[in-house]
N, C-alpha and C positions, 0 to 999 in steps of 0.2 A: 405898334406898327413899325416904329423906327428900329427897334431891336431886331425885328424880322428882316427888314431891309439890310441891316448891317450883317446879320448872319448869312443872308444870301450872297452878299458881296464877298464875304470872307470865304464862302464855300465855292464860289465860281472858279477860282484858280485850281482848286483841288479836283473839281469835276473835269476841267479842261485837261489837266495833267493826267487824269486817269485813262484818257483815250490812248490806245497804243499807237505808236508811230508806225507808219507803213514799213513793211519788211523791205530792205533795199533790193533783195533779189526779185521780189514781186514787182517793184517799180521798174527794175531793169527789164523784166519780161514784158511789162506793159509798154515800154518805150522802144525796145530794140527792134530794128528793122528786120533782122533775121528771125525774130520770134513773133512776127505778125504785126507789130507796131500798132497796138490798140489805140494809142494816143492820136493817131491820124484820124480817127473817126469818133472817139468817145471823150467826153469831158468827165472829170472827177469833181467831187465836192471841193470847195476851197480848202487849202492847206492839207489835202490828202495826197498830193502828188503834183507832178508838173502841170502847169496851167496850159490850156490850149483853147482855141476858139472853134475847134472842130465840132461839127454838128450833124455829120452824116448818120452816125448811130445814136441811139438814145443816151442821155446823160446817165452816168452810173451812180445813182443815189443809193445810199446804204439801206434805207427803208425798202426800196424796191428790190434790191438784191436779196435782202433777208426774206421778203415776201415770196420771191421765186424759190428760195431754198437752195441748199448746196447741190443736190442732185440735178435739179433743173439747170442751174448755172453750169455745172459740169457738162451736161448734155448740149447746152447751147454753145459752149466753147469747142467741144469735141466735133460736133457737126450740126451747125444751125440750120442746114438745109432740110433736116428731118422735120423741124417745126415750121419752116417757111422755105419752100423750094426756090423762091425768088429773092432771097436775101442776098445782100452784097457781102456779108461777112463770110470770110473763108472758113472752111472746116479744118480748124487747127489740129485736131486730133487725127482725123481721117487722112489728112495730107501730111501728117507727121511733122508739122511745123513746131508743135509742142508735144513733149512726151507726157505720160500720165502724171508724173511727179510735178512737172511744170504747170500743168492744168490744175492740179490740186493746190499749188501755191497761189495761183491766180484766183481760184474759187475762194480760198480763205481770205485773201486780200479784199476781194469784192464784197464778201459777206461781212467784213469788219468795217466797211466804210461808214462814215457818219451820215 
């Protein structure tokens, strides 16, 4: 049992290091006022990006993002009013706040969250 605990302790830093760091351009898109400022409404998991106490939108947890899938995430960012006409989230694609490539970078960022 002691050797198993030691092996787990030694492996923990390797597992933590294996998680990719967020792409700086995706973090910039997430925080920039001219690109929608997602950080104003959404929280990220600890150490995944800038901290905020915002809670208007749902917390962006990796497991939930992966459950939604890339296509659904893309659709929600492009025009969330298709899924919920009463949403407060702006239609970033439809209003041309984000272009297709920027939406793609955000989708990959969200999909990779812990």
